[in-house]
All heavy atoms as a GROMACS GRO file, in nm:
protein
  592
    1MET      N    1   1.868  -3.791  -1.666
    1MET     CA    2   1.790  -3.671  -1.682
    1MET      C    3   1.725  -3.635  -1.549
    1MET      O    4   1.668  -3.720  -1.483
    1MET     CB    5   1.684  -3.697  -1.789
    1MET     CG    6   1.587  -3.586  -1.804
    1MET     SD    7   1.456  -3.643  -1.913
    1MET     CE    8   1.431  -3.505  -2.012
    2THR      N    9   1.736  -3.510  -1.511
    2THR     CA   10   1.676  -3.467  -1.385
    2THR      C   11   1.546  -3.392  -1.414
    2THR      O   12   1.533  -3.323  -1.516
    2THR     CB   13   1.771  -3.374  -1.307
    2THR    OG1   14   1.800  -3.260  -1.386
    2THR    CG2   15   1.899  -3.446  -1.269
    3THR      N   16   1.454  -3.408  -1.325
    3THR     CA   17   1.326  -3.339  -1.338
    3THR      C   18   1.322  -3.224  -1.238
    3THR      O   19   1.345  -3.246  -1.119
    3THR     CB   20   1.211  -3.437  -1.309
    3THR    OG1   21   1.222  -3.548  -1.399
    3THR    CG2   22   1.077  -3.369  -1.327
    4ARG      N   23   1.296  -3.106  -1.289
    4ARG     CA   24   1.287  -2.990  -1.202
    4ARG      C   25   1.145  -2.982  -1.146
    4ARG      O   26   1.048  -2.984  -1.220
    4ARG     CB   27   1.318  -2.862  -1.282
    4ARG     CG   28   1.313  -2.738  -1.198
    4ARG     CD   29   1.343  -2.615  -1.286
    4ARG     NE   30   1.330  -2.495  -1.211
    4ARG     CZ   31   1.217  -2.427  -1.191
    4ARG    NH1   32   1.105  -2.472  -1.240
    4ARG    NH2   33   1.215  -2.316  -1.121
    5ARG      N   34   1.138  -2.974  -1.016
    5ARG     CA   35   1.007  -2.962  -0.953
    5ARG      C   36   0.972  -2.814  -0.940
    5ARG      O   37   1.059  -2.731  -0.916
    5ARG     CB   38   1.006  -3.027  -0.815
    5ARG     CG   39   1.008  -3.179  -0.823
    5ARG     CD   40   0.951  -3.243  -0.703
    5ARG     NE   41   1.051  -3.255  -0.599
    5ARG     CZ   42   1.023  -3.275  -0.471
    5ARG    NH1   43   0.900  -3.284  -0.432
    5ARG    NH2   44   1.119  -3.287  -0.383
    6ALA      N   45   0.847  -2.784  -0.957
    6ALA     CA   46   0.801  -2.646  -0.944
    6ALA      C   47   0.814  -2.601  -0.799
    6ALA      O   48   0.797  -2.680  -0.706
    6ALA     CB   49   0.656  -2.635  -0.990
    7ALA      N   50   0.847  -2.476  -0.783
    7ALA     CA   51   0.852  -2.420  -0.647
    7ALA      C   52   0.713  -2.430  -0.586
    7ALA      O   53   0.612  -2.424  -0.657
    7ALA     CB   54   0.898  -2.275  -0.653
    8PRO      N   55   0.705  -2.445  -0.455
    8PRO     CA   56   0.576  -2.464  -0.389
    8PRO      C   57   0.475  -2.352  -0.417
    8PRO      O   58   0.356  -2.374  -0.416
    8PRO     CB   59   0.610  -2.468  -0.240
    8PRO     CG   60   0.755  -2.496  -0.234
    8PRO     CD   61   0.814  -2.449  -0.361
    9ASN      N   62   0.525  -2.232  -0.446
    9ASN     CA   63   0.432  -2.121  -0.465
    9ASN      C   64   0.406  -2.086  -0.611
    9ASN      O   65   0.341  -1.986  -0.639
    9ASN     CB   66   0.481  -1.998  -0.391
    9ASN     CG   67   0.606  -1.939  -0.452
    9ASN    OD1   68   0.683  -2.008  -0.517
    9ASN    ND2   69   0.626  -1.811  -0.431
   10ASP      N   70   0.453  -2.164  -0.705
   10ASP     CA   71   0.435  -2.132  -0.847
   10ASP      C   72   0.287  -2.117  -0.884
   10ASP      O   73   0.249  -2.022  -0.953
   10ASP     CB   74   0.498  -2.238  -0.937
   10ASP     CG   75   0.649  -2.220  -0.952
   10ASP    OD1   76   0.702  -2.120  -0.899
   10ASP    OD2   77   0.711  -2.306  -1.016
   11LYS      N   78   0.204  -2.209  -0.840
   11LYS     CA   79   0.061  -2.201  -0.873
   11LYS      C   80  -0.003  -2.081  -0.806
   11LYS      O   81  -0.087  -2.012  -0.865
   11LYS     CB   82  -0.010  -2.330  -0.835
   11LYS     CG   83   0.025  -2.446  -0.927
   11LYS     CD   84  -0.053  -2.570  -0.892
   11LYS     CE   85  -0.012  -2.684  -0.984
   11LYS     NZ   86  -0.083  -2.807  -0.955
   12ALA      N   87   0.035  -2.056  -0.681
   12ALA     CA   88  -0.019  -1.939  -0.610
   12ALA      C   89   0.025  -1.810  -0.679
   12ALA      O   90  -0.055  -1.717  -0.695
   12ALA     CB   91   0.025  -1.939  -0.465
   13LEU      N   92   0.149  -1.804  -0.722
   13LEU     CA   93   0.200  -1.687  -0.792
   13LEU      C   94   0.124  -1.665  -0.922
   13LEU      O   95   0.083  -1.553  -0.954
   13LEU     CB   96   0.350  -1.700  -0.818
   13LEU     CG   97   0.416  -1.584  -0.892
   13LEU    CD1   98   0.398  -1.453  -0.817
   13LEU    CD2   99   0.564  -1.614  -0.914
   14ASP      N  100   0.101  -1.772  -0.997
   14ASP     CA  101   0.025  -1.761  -1.122
   14ASP      C  102  -0.117  -1.711  -1.095
   14ASP      O  103  -0.168  -1.624  -1.167
   14ASP     CB  104   0.018  -1.896  -1.194
   14ASP     CG  105   0.152  -1.937  -1.254
   14ASP    OD1  106   0.242  -1.851  -1.266
   14ASP    OD2  107   0.166  -2.057  -1.288
   15ALA      N  108  -0.181  -1.763  -0.992
   15ALA     CA  109  -0.317  -1.721  -0.957
   15ALA      C  110  -0.318  -1.575  -0.912
   15ALA      O  111  -0.410  -1.499  -0.945
   15ALA     CB  112  -0.374  -1.811  -0.848
   16PHE      N  113  -0.216  -1.534  -0.837
   16PHE     CA  114  -0.204  -1.396  -0.790
   16PHE      C  115  -0.193  -1.302  -0.909
   16PHE      O  116  -0.263  -1.200  -0.918
   16PHE     CB  117  -0.083  -1.383  -0.699
   16PHE     CG  118  -0.061  -1.244  -0.646
   16PHE    CD1  119  -0.120  -1.203  -0.528
   16PHE    CD2  120   0.019  -1.154  -0.715
   16PHE    CE1  121  -0.099  -1.075  -0.478
   16PHE    CE2  122   0.040  -1.025  -0.668
   16PHE     CZ  123  -0.019  -0.986  -0.549
   17ILE      N  124  -0.107  -1.335  -1.004
   17ILE     CA  125  -0.086  -1.251  -1.122
   17ILE      C  126  -0.213  -1.243  -1.205
   17ILE      O  127  -0.249  -1.136  -1.256
   17ILE     CB  128   0.034  -1.302  -1.204
   17ILE    CG1  129   0.164  -1.278  -1.125
   17ILE    CG2  130   0.040  -1.237  -1.341
   17ILE    CD1  131   0.286  -1.344  -1.182
   18THR      N  132  -0.284  -1.352  -1.216
   18THR     CA  133  -0.411  -1.353  -1.289
   18THR      C  134  -0.514  -1.263  -1.221
   18THR      O  135  -0.582  -1.183  -1.288
   18THR     CB  136  -0.465  -1.497  -1.301
   18THR    OG1  137  -0.371  -1.576  -1.374
   18THR    CG2  138  -0.601  -1.501  -1.370
   19ALA      N  139  -0.525  -1.273  -1.088
   19ALA     CA  140  -0.620  -1.189  -1.014
   19ALA      C  141  -0.582  -1.042  -1.023
   19ALA      O  142  -0.668  -0.955  -1.038
   19ALA     CB  143  -0.626  -1.233  -0.868
   20LYS      N  144  -0.452  -1.013  -1.016
   20LYS     CA  145  -0.405  -0.875  -1.026
   20LYS      C  146  -0.438  -0.818  -1.164
   20LYS      O  147  -0.484  -0.704  -1.176
   20LYS     CB  148  -0.256  -0.865  -1.001
   20LYS     CG  149  -0.205  -0.721  -1.003
   20LYS     CD  150  -0.055  -0.714  -1.005
   20LYS     CE  151  -0.004  -0.574  -1.020
   20LYS     NZ  152  -0.063  -0.497  -1.130
   21ALA      N  153  -0.419  -0.896  -1.268
   21ALA     CA  154  -0.451  -0.851  -1.404
   21ALA      C  155  -0.600  -0.823  -1.417
   21ALA      O  156  -0.640  -0.725  -1.482
   21ALA     CB  157  -0.407  -0.956  -1.506
   22GLU      N  158  -0.682  -0.904  -1.354
   22GLU     CA  159  -0.827  -0.883  -1.356
   22GLU      C  160  -0.863  -0.751  -1.288
   22GLU      O  161  -0.943  -0.672  -1.339
   22GLU     CB  162  -0.897  -1.001  -1.288
   22GLU     CG  163  -1.048  -0.992  -1.291
   22GLU     CD  164  -1.116  -1.111  -1.223
   22GLU    OE1  165  -1.049  -1.190  -1.155
   22GLU    OE2  166  -1.238  -1.121  -1.240
   23ILE      N  167  -0.801  -0.725  -1.173
   23ILE     CA  168  -0.823  -0.599  -1.102
   23ILE      C  169  -0.777  -0.481  -1.185
   23ILE      O  170  -0.846  -0.380  -1.197
   23ILE     CB  171  -0.754  -0.601  -0.964
   23ILE    CG1  172  -0.826  -0.698  -0.870
   23ILE    CG2  173  -0.748  -0.460  -0.903
   23ILE    CD1  174  -0.753  -0.727  -0.741
   24ASP      N  175  -0.658  -0.492  -1.244
   24ASP     CA  176  -0.605  -0.383  -1.327
   24ASP      C  177  -0.700  -0.351  -1.442
   24ASP      O  178  -0.724  -0.233  -1.473
   24ASP     CB  179  -0.466  -0.418  -1.381
   24ASP     CG  180  -0.358  -0.419  -1.274
   24ASP    OD1  181  -0.382  -0.364  -1.164
   24ASP    OD2  182  -0.250  -0.474  -1.302
   25THR      N  183  -0.757  -0.453  -1.504
   25THR     CA  184  -0.851  -0.433  -1.613
   25THR      C  185  -0.977  -0.361  -1.564
   25THR      O  186  -1.025  -0.266  -1.628
   25THR     CB  187  -0.888  -0.567  -1.679
   25THR    OG1  188  -0.770  -0.626  -1.733
   25THR    CG2  189  -0.992  -0.550  -1.788
   26MET      N  190  -1.028  -0.403  -1.450
   26MET     CA  191  -1.147  -0.338  -1.395
   26MET      C  192  -1.119  -0.192  -1.360
   26MET      O  193  -1.202  -0.103  -1.388
   26MET     CB  194  -1.198  -0.413  -1.271
   26MET     CG  195  -1.264  -0.544  -1.302
   26MET     SD  196  -1.340  -0.620  -1.157
   26MET     CE  197  -1.199  -0.701  -1.083
   27LEU      N  198  -1.002  -0.166  -1.301
   27LEU     CA  199  -0.966  -0.028  -1.266
   27LEU      C  200  -0.953   0.060  -1.391
   27LEU      O  201  -0.998   0.176  -1.391
   27LEU     CB  202  -0.837  -0.026  -1.186
   27LEU     CG  203  -0.845  -0.081  -1.044
   27LEU    CD1  204  -0.706  -0.091  -0.981
   27LEU    CD2  205  -0.937   0.004  -0.958
   28GLU      N  206  -0.893   0.007  -1.495
   28GLU     CA  207  -0.879   0.083  -1.621
   28GLU      C  208  -1.016   0.116  -1.679
   28GLU      O  209  -1.039   0.228  -1.726
   28GLU     CB  210  -0.796   0.003  -1.723
   28GLU     CG  211  -0.649  -0.006  -1.688
   28GLU     CD  212  -0.574  -0.104  -1.776
   28GLU    OE1  213  -0.628  -0.147  -1.880
   28GLU    OE2  214  -0.459  -0.137  -1.741
   29ARG      N  215  -1.107   0.019  -1.675
   29ARG     CA  216  -1.241   0.042  -1.727
   29ARG      C  217  -1.315   0.146  -1.644
   29ARG      O  218  -1.383   0.235  -1.699
   29ARG     CB  219  -1.321  -0.089  -1.731
   29ARG     CG  220  -1.268  -0.189  -1.833
   29ARG     CD  221  -1.350  -0.316  -1.836
   29ARG     NE  222  -1.482  -0.286  -1.890
   29ARG     CZ  223  -1.592  -0.353  -1.859
   29ARG    NH1  224  -1.587  -0.454  -1.774
   29ARG    NH2  225  -1.708  -0.320  -1.912
   30LEU      N  226  -1.303   0.137  -1.511
   30LEU     CA  227  -1.367   0.235  -1.424
   30LEU      C  228  -1.310   0.375  -1.446
   30LEU      O  229  -1.384   0.473  -1.449
   30LEU     CB  230  -1.352   0.196  -1.277
   30LEU     CG  231  -1.447   0.089  -1.227
   30LEU    CD1  232  -1.407   0.044  -1.086
   30LEU    CD2  233  -1.590   0.141  -1.227
   31LYS      N  234  -1.180   0.384  -1.463
   31LYS     CA  235  -1.115   0.513  -1.487
   31LYS      C  236  -1.166   0.573  -1.618
   31LYS      O  237  -1.199   0.693  -1.623
   31LYS     CB  238  -0.963   0.496  -1.489
   31LYS     CG  239  -0.886   0.622  -1.521
   31LYS     CD  240  -0.898   0.723  -1.410
   31LYS     CE  241  -0.803   0.839  -1.434
   31LYS     NZ  242  -0.871   0.968  -1.439
   32ALA      N  243  -1.175   0.493  -1.722
   32ALA     CA  244  -1.225   0.543  -1.850
   32ALA      C  245  -1.371   0.589  -1.838
   32ALA      O  246  -1.408   0.693  -1.892
   32ALA     CB  247  -1.211   0.435  -1.958
   33LEU      N  248  -1.451   0.513  -1.766
   33LEU     CA  249  -1.591   0.551  -1.746
   33LEU      C  250  -1.601   0.680  -1.666
   33LEU      O  251  -1.681   0.768  -1.699
   33LEU     CB  252  -1.666   0.437  -1.676
   33LEU     CG  253  -1.817   0.453  -1.664
   33LEU    CD1  254  -1.884   0.456  -1.801
   33LEU    CD2  255  -1.874   0.340  -1.579
   34SER      N  256  -1.519   0.694  -1.564
   34SER     CA  257  -1.516   0.817  -1.485
   34SER      C  258  -1.472   0.935  -1.569
   34SER      O  259  -1.529   1.044  -1.561
   34SER     CB  260  -1.424   0.799  -1.364
   34SER     OG  261  -1.416   0.918  -1.288
   35ASP      N  262  -1.367   0.915  -1.650
   35ASP     CA  263  -1.319   1.022  -1.738
   35ASP      C  264  -1.428   1.069  -1.834
   35ASP      O  265  -1.430   1.185  -1.875
   35ASP     CB  266  -1.196   0.976  -1.818
   35ASP     CG  267  -1.072   0.963  -1.731
   35ASP    OD1  268  -1.071   1.012  -1.616
   35ASP    OD2  269  -0.974   0.901  -1.780
   36ASP      N  270  -1.520   0.979  -1.866
   36ASP     CA  271  -1.633   1.012  -1.955
   36ASP      C  272  -1.756   1.053  -1.873
   36ASP      O  273  -1.868   1.050  -1.922
   36ASP     CB  274  -1.665   0.890  -2.043
   36ASP     CG  275  -1.763   0.922  -2.154
   36ASP    OD1  276  -1.761   1.036  -2.205
   36ASP    OD2  277  -1.844   0.834  -2.188
   37HIS      N  278  -1.735   1.090  -1.747
   37HIS     CA  279  -1.843   1.134  -1.658
   37HIS      C  280  -1.955   1.032  -1.649
   37HIS      O  281  -2.074   1.066  -1.646
   37HIS     CB  282  -1.896   1.272  -1.700
   37HIS     CG  283  -1.791   1.378  -1.696
   37HIS    ND1  284  -1.714   1.410  -1.807
   37HIS    CD2  285  -1.745   1.454  -1.595
   37HIS    CE1  286  -1.627   1.503  -1.774
   37HIS    NE2  287  -1.643   1.532  -1.646
   38PHE      N  288  -1.914   0.907  -1.646
   38PHE     CA  289  -2.008   0.795  -1.634
   38PHE      C  290  -2.118   0.802  -1.740
   38PHE      O  291  -2.235   0.773  -1.714
   38PHE     CB  292  -2.065   0.787  -1.492
   38PHE     CG  293  -1.959   0.750  -1.391
   38PHE    CD1  294  -1.881   0.848  -1.332
   38PHE    CD2  295  -1.933   0.618  -1.359
   38PHE    CE1  296  -1.780   0.815  -1.241
   38PHE    CE2  297  -1.833   0.584  -1.270
   38PHE     CZ  298  -1.756   0.683  -1.211
   39GLU      N  299  -2.074   0.842  -1.860
   39GLU     CA  300  -2.161   0.848  -1.977
   39GLU      C  301  -2.284   0.936  -1.956
   39GLU      O  302  -2.395   0.904  -2.001
   39GLU     CB  303  -2.202   0.707  -2.022
   39GLU     CG  304  -2.083   0.622  -2.063
   39GLU     CD  305  -2.120   0.482  -2.106
   39GLU    OE1  306  -2.230   0.434  -2.072
   39GLU    OE2  307  -2.037   0.419  -2.175
   40THR      N  308  -2.266   1.046  -1.885
   40THR     CA  309  -2.376   1.140  -1.864
   40THR      C  310  -2.335   1.278  -1.916
   40THR      O  311  -2.217   1.309  -1.927
   40THR     CB  312  -2.413   1.153  -1.715
   40THR    OG1  313  -2.297   1.196  -1.642
   40THR    CG2  314  -2.464   1.023  -1.658
   41HIS      N  315  -2.433   1.357  -1.946
   41HIS     CA  316  -2.411   1.496  -1.988
   41HIS      C  317  -2.458   1.584  -1.873
   41HIS      O  318  -2.559   1.554  -1.809
   41HIS     CB  319  -2.492   1.525  -2.115
   41HIS     CG  320  -2.465   1.660  -2.171
   41HIS    ND1  321  -2.530   1.772  -2.128
   41HIS    CD2  322  -2.378   1.700  -2.267
   41HIS    CE1  323  -2.485   1.877  -2.194
   41HIS    NE2  324  -2.393   1.835  -2.279
   42PRO      N  325  -2.386   1.692  -1.844
   42PRO     CA  326  -2.423   1.777  -1.730
   42PRO      C  327  -2.570   1.820  -1.730
   42PRO      O  328  -2.632   1.829  -1.623
   42PRO     CB  329  -2.332   1.899  -1.745
   42PRO     CG  330  -2.214   1.847  -1.819
   42PRO     CD  331  -2.266   1.740  -1.911
   43ASP      N  332  -2.627   1.843  -1.846
   43ASP     CA  333  -2.768   1.885  -1.853
   43ASP      C  334  -2.866   1.771  -1.824
   43ASP      O  335  -2.985   1.796  -1.805
   43ASP     CB  336  -2.799   1.943  -1.992
   43ASP     CG  337  -2.724   2.071  -2.020
   43ASP    OD1  338  -2.683   2.140  -1.922
   43ASP    OD2  339  -2.702   2.102  -2.139
   44GLU      N  340  -2.816   1.648  -1.820
   44GLU     CA  341  -2.904   1.532  -1.799
   44GLU      C  342  -2.894   1.475  -1.657
   44GLU      O  343  -2.966   1.381  -1.624
   44GLU     CB  344  -2.869   1.423  -1.900
   44GLU     CG  345  -2.886   1.466  -2.044
   44GLU     CD  346  -2.829   1.367  -2.143
   44GLU    OE1  347  -2.764   1.269  -2.100
   44GLU    OE2  348  -2.848   1.387  -2.264
   45ILE      N  349  -2.807   1.532  -1.574
   45ILE     CA  350  -2.786   1.478  -1.439
   45ILE      C  351  -2.912   1.494  -1.355
   45ILE      O  352  -2.975   1.599  -1.352
   45ILE     CB  353  -2.668   1.551  -1.369
   45ILE    CG1  354  -2.538   1.532  -1.447
   45ILE    CG2  355  -2.653   1.504  -1.224
   45ILE    CD1  356  -2.487   1.390  -1.451
   46HIS      N  357  -2.948   1.384  -1.286
   46HIS     CA  358  -3.060   1.388  -1.191
   46HIS      C  359  -3.018   1.309  -1.067
   46HIS      O  360  -2.908   1.253  -1.060
   46HIS     CB  361  -3.189   1.334  -1.255
   46HIS     CG  362  -3.176   1.198  -1.314
   46HIS    ND1  363  -3.168   1.082  -1.238
   46HIS    CD2  364  -3.168   1.158  -1.444
   46HIS    CE1  365  -3.157   0.978  -1.317
   46HIS    NE2  366  -3.157   1.021  -1.443
   47TRP      N  367  -3.105   1.308  -0.967
   47TRP     CA  368  -3.070   1.245  -0.839
   47TRP      C  369  -3.044   1.095  -0.852
   47TRP      O  370  -2.972   1.037  -0.771
   47TRP     CB  371  -3.177   1.274  -0.734
   47TRP     CG  372  -3.168   1.416  -0.689
   47TRP    CD1  373  -3.253   1.518  -0.720
   47TRP    CD2  374  -3.065   1.472  -0.608
   47TRP    NE1  375  -3.209   1.634  -0.662
   47TRP    CE2  376  -3.094   1.610  -0.592
   47TRP    CE3  377  -2.951   1.421  -0.547
   47TRP    CZ2  378  -3.014   1.696  -0.518
   47TRP    CZ3  379  -2.870   1.507  -0.472
   47TRP    CH2  380  -2.902   1.641  -0.459
   48GLY      N  381  -3.100   1.033  -0.953
   48GLY     CA  382  -3.070   0.891  -0.975
   48GLY      C  383  -2.923   0.870  -1.005
   48GLY      O  384  -2.862   0.773  -0.957
   49HIS      N  385  -2.863   0.961  -1.083
   49HIS     CA  386  -2.720   0.953  -1.112
   49HIS      C  387  -2.638   0.969  -0.984
   49HIS      O  388  -2.539   0.899  -0.963
   49HIS     CB  389  -2.678   1.061  -1.213
   49HIS     CG  390  -2.738   1.043  -1.348
   49HIS    ND1  391  -2.834   1.127  -1.398
   49HIS    CD2  392  -2.716   0.949  -1.444
   49HIS    CE1  393  -2.869   1.088  -1.520
   49HIS    NE2  394  -2.799   0.979  -1.550
   50VAL      N  395  -2.682   1.062  -0.900
   50VAL     CA  396  -2.613   1.084  -0.772
   50VAL      C  397  -2.618   0.956  -0.688
   50VAL      O  398  -2.516   0.912  -0.633
   50VAL     CB  399  -2.674   1.203  -0.695
   50VAL    CG1  400  -2.609   1.218  -0.558
   50VAL    CG2  401  -2.663   1.331  -0.776
   51GLY      N  402  -2.734   0.896  -0.680
   51GLY     CA  403  -2.748   0.772  -0.602
   51GLY      C  404  -2.661   0.660  -0.656
   51GLY      O  405  -2.599   0.586  -0.579
   52THR      N  406  -2.656   0.649  -0.786
   52THR     CA  407  -2.573   0.545  -0.848
   52THR      C  408  -2.426   0.567  -0.814
   52THR      O  409  -2.356   0.473  -0.774
   52THR     CB  410  -2.593   0.544  -1.001
   52THR    OG1  411  -2.730   0.511  -1.029
   52THR    CG2  412  -2.501   0.443  -1.068
   53LEU      N  413  -2.378   0.693  -0.827
   53LEU     CA  414  -2.237   0.719  -0.796
   53LEU      C  415  -2.207   0.699  -0.649
   53LEU      O  416  -2.100   0.648  -0.613
   53LEU     CB  417  -2.198   0.861  -0.839
   53LEU     CG  418  -2.183   0.881  -0.989
   53LEU    CD1  419  -2.132   1.022  -1.019
   53LEU    CD2  420  -2.089   0.779  -1.051
   54LYS      N  421  -2.301   0.735  -0.561
   54LYS     CA  422  -2.280   0.711  -0.417
   54LYS      C  423  -2.273   0.562  -0.388
   54LYS      O  424  -2.196   0.518  -0.303
   54LYS     CB  425  -2.387   0.780  -0.334
   54LYS     CG  426  -2.368   0.930  -0.328
   54LYS     CD  427  -2.468   0.993  -0.231
   54LYS     CE  428  -2.433   1.138  -0.207
   54LYS     NZ  429  -2.330   1.154  -0.106
   55HIS      N  430  -2.353   0.484  -0.459
   55HIS     CA  431  -2.348   0.339  -0.444
   55HIS      C  432  -2.212   0.286  -0.487
   55HIS      O  433  -2.150   0.206  -0.416
   55HIS     CB  434  -2.461   0.274  -0.525
   55HIS     CG  435  -2.460   0.125  -0.521
   55HIS    ND1  436  -2.493   0.053  -0.408
   55HIS    CD2  437  -2.428   0.034  -0.616
   55HIS    CE1  438  -2.482  -0.076  -0.434
   55HIS    NE2  439  -2.443  -0.090  -0.560
   56TYR      N  440  -2.166   0.330  -0.604
   56TYR     CA  441  -2.033   0.289  -0.651
   56TYR      C  442  -1.925   0.328  -0.550
   56TYR      O  443  -1.836   0.249  -0.519
   56TYR     CB  444  -1.998   0.355  -0.786
   56TYR     CG  445  -2.082   0.314  -0.904
   56TYR    CD1  446  -2.075   0.390  -1.020
   56TYR    CD2  447  -2.166   0.204  -0.903
   56TYR    CE1  448  -2.150   0.356  -1.132
   56TYR    CE2  449  -2.240   0.170  -1.014
   56TYR     CZ  450  -2.233   0.246  -1.128
   56TYR     OH  451  -2.306   0.212  -1.239
   57ALA      N  452  -1.934   0.452  -0.499
   57ALA     CA  453  -1.835   0.500  -0.402
   57ALA      C  454  -1.836   0.415  -0.277
   57ALA      O  455  -1.729   0.383  -0.222
   57ALA     CB  456  -1.860   0.647  -0.368
   58GLY      N  457  -1.953   0.375  -0.232
   58GLY     CA  458  -1.962   0.289  -0.113
   58GLY      C  459  -1.896   0.154  -0.135
   58GLY      O  460  -1.826   0.102  -0.047
   59LEU      N  461  -1.918   0.096  -0.252
   59LEU     CA  462  -1.856  -0.033  -0.283
   59LEU      C  463  -1.704  -0.020  -0.291
   59LEU      O  464  -1.630  -0.103  -0.238
   59LEU     CB  465  -1.912  -0.089  -0.414
   59LEU     CG  466  -2.060  -0.128  -0.412
   59LEU    CD1  467  -2.108  -0.161  -0.552
   59LEU    CD2  468  -2.085  -0.243  -0.317
   60LEU      N  469  -1.658   0.087  -0.357
   60LEU     CA  470  -1.513   0.109  -0.366
   60LEU      C  471  -1.453   0.138  -0.229
   60LEU      O  472  -1.340   0.097  -0.199
   60LEU     CB  473  -1.483   0.222  -0.464
   60LEU     CG  474  -1.507   0.189  -0.610
   60LEU    CD1  475  -1.501   0.314  -0.696
   60LEU    CD2  476  -1.408   0.084  -0.659
   61ARG      N  477  -1.528   0.208  -0.142
   61ARG     CA  478  -1.479   0.235  -0.007
   61ARG      C  479  -1.459   0.105   0.070
   61ARG      O  480  -1.364   0.091   0.148
   61ARG     CB  481  -1.575   0.328   0.067
   61ARG     CG  482  -1.519   0.379   0.200
   61ARG     CD  483  -1.607   0.486   0.264
   61ARG     NE  484  -1.628   0.599   0.175
   61ARG     CZ  485  -1.742   0.626   0.110
   61ARG    NH1  486  -1.848   0.547   0.124
   61ARG    NH2  487  -1.752   0.730   0.030
   62GLN      N  488  -1.548   0.009   0.051
   62GLN     CA  489  -1.530  -0.122   0.117
   62GLN      C  490  -1.396  -0.183   0.076
   62GLN      O  491  -1.324  -0.239   0.158
   62GLN     CB  492  -1.644  -0.217   0.081
   62GLN     CG  493  -1.777  -0.182   0.143
   62GLN     CD  494  -1.886  -0.277   0.098
   62GLN    OE1  495  -1.861  -0.389   0.052
   62GLN    NE2  496  -2.010  -0.233   0.110
   63ILE      N  497  -1.364  -0.173  -0.053
   63ILE     CA  498  -1.240  -0.229  -0.104
   63ILE      C  499  -1.120  -0.153  -0.049
   63ILE      O  500  -1.024  -0.214   0.001
   63ILE     CB  501  -1.238  -0.227  -0.258
   63ILE    CG1  502  -1.346  -0.322  -0.312
   63ILE    CG2  503  -1.101  -0.264  -0.313
   63ILE    CD1  504  -1.375  -0.305  -0.460
   64THR      N  505  -1.124  -0.019  -0.056
   64THR     CA  506  -1.009   0.058  -0.010
   64THR      C  507  -0.993   0.047   0.141
   64THR      O  508  -0.880   0.041   0.191
   64THR     CB  509  -1.017   0.207  -0.052
   64THR    OG1  510  -1.138   0.263  -0.004
   64THR    CG2  511  -1.009   0.219  -0.204
   65ASP      N  512  -1.102   0.043   0.216
   65ASP     CA  513  -1.090   0.024   0.361
   65ASP      C  514  -1.022  -0.108   0.393
   65ASP      O  515  -0.936  -0.116   0.481
   65ASP     CB  516  -1.227   0.028   0.428
   65ASP     CG  517  -1.282   0.169   0.446
   65ASP    OD1  518  -1.211   0.266   0.414
   65ASP    OD2  519  -1.397   0.181   0.494
   66SER      N  520  -1.058  -0.212   0.321
   66SER     CA  521  -0.996  -0.342   0.342
   66SER      C  522  -0.849  -0.340   0.301
   66SER      O  523  -0.762  -0.387   0.375
   66SER     CB  524  -1.071  -0.449   0.262
   66SER     OG  525  -1.011  -0.575   0.276
   67ALA      N  526  -0.820  -0.285   0.184
   67ALA     CA  527  -0.683  -0.284   0.132
   67ALA      C  528  -0.589  -0.200   0.218
   67ALA      O  529  -0.473  -0.237   0.239
   67ALA     CB  530  -0.682  -0.232  -0.012
   68PHE      N  531  -0.640  -0.088   0.271
   68PHE     CA  532  -0.555   0.003   0.348
   68PHE      C  533  -0.578  -0.006   0.498
   68PHE      O  534  -0.526   0.076   0.574
   68PHE     CB  535  -0.576   0.148   0.300
   68PHE     CG  536  -0.535   0.169   0.157
   68PHE    CD1  537  -0.630   0.188   0.058
   68PHE    CD2  538  -0.401   0.167   0.120
   68PHE    CE1  539  -0.593   0.207  -0.074
   68PHE    CE2  540  -0.364   0.185  -0.012
   68PHE     CZ  541  -0.459   0.206  -0.109
   69LYS      N  542  -0.658  -0.105   0.539
   69LYS     CA  543  -0.687  -0.128   0.680
   69LYS      C  544  -0.742  -0.001   0.746
   69LYS      O  545  -0.693   0.047   0.848
   69LYS     CB  546  -0.565  -0.181   0.754
   69LYS     CG  547  -0.522  -0.317   0.701
   69LYS     CD  548  -0.393  -0.366   0.762
   69LYS     CE  549  -0.350  -0.500   0.710
   69LYS     NZ  550  -0.362  -0.528   0.571
   70GLU      N  551  -0.844   0.053   0.683
   70GLU     CA  552  -0.911   0.173   0.731
   70GLU      C  553  -1.056   0.140   0.762
   70GLU      O  554  -1.103   0.028   0.737
   70GLU     CB  555  -0.903   0.285   0.626
   70GLU     CG  556  -0.762   0.328   0.595
   70GLU     CD  557  -0.751   0.421   0.475
   70GLU    OE1  558  -0.845   0.427   0.393
   70GLU    OE2  559  -0.647   0.487   0.465
   71GLY      N  560  -1.130   0.237   0.815
   71GLY     CA  561  -1.272   0.216   0.844
   71GLY      C  562  -1.291   0.098   0.937
   71GLY      O  563  -1.220   0.084   1.036
   72GLU      N  564  -1.384   0.010   0.903
   72GLU     CA  565  -1.412  -0.105   0.990
   72GLU      C  566  -1.297  -0.206   0.992
   72GLU      O  567  -1.294  -0.295   1.076
   72GLU     CB  568  -1.543  -0.174   0.949
   72GLU     CG  569  -1.536  -0.244   0.814
   72GLU     CD  570  -1.667  -0.309   0.776
   72GLU    OE1  571  -1.767  -0.238   0.769
   72GLU    OE2  572  -1.666  -0.431   0.753
   73HIS      N  573  -1.204  -0.192   0.899
   73HIS     CA  574  -1.089  -0.283   0.893
   73HIS      C  575  -0.966  -0.227   0.965
   73HIS      O  576  -0.861  -0.290   0.962
   73HIS     CB  577  -1.054  -0.313   0.746
   73HIS     CG  578  -1.166  -0.378   0.672
   73HIS    ND1  579  -1.191  -0.514   0.678
   73HIS    CD2  580  -1.263  -0.326   0.592
   73HIS    CE1  581  -1.297  -0.542   0.605
   73HIS    NE2  582  -1.342  -0.430   0.552
   74ALA      N  583  -0.982  -0.111   1.027
   74ALA     CA  584  -0.869  -0.050   1.098
   74ALA      C  585  -0.831  -0.137   1.217
   74ALA      O  586  -0.916  -0.198   1.281
   74ALA     CB  587  -0.904   0.091   1.143
   75ALA      N  588  -0.702  -0.140   1.244
   75ALA     CA  589  -0.654  -0.224   1.355
   75ALA      C  590  -0.680  -0.160   1.490
   75ALA      O  591  -0.698  -0.046   1.508
   75ALA     CB  592  -0.504  -0.246   1.340
   0.00000   0.00000   0.00000
């Protein structure tokens, strides 16, 4: 009987797929929240909502700058 050894990257691949699924779930949730206007009604919008969305945008910009090698991550 022969024993098949796992490829050297099997564990890394499993971890990658798990992390990707986690990101996909977060993106789906954010998209749904955005589609619902971040659970706000136009008549209720105030500057606190603006600040919150700008904060979210800044955090997402850090991610996209890193992923696309833009901003401070540009080569």
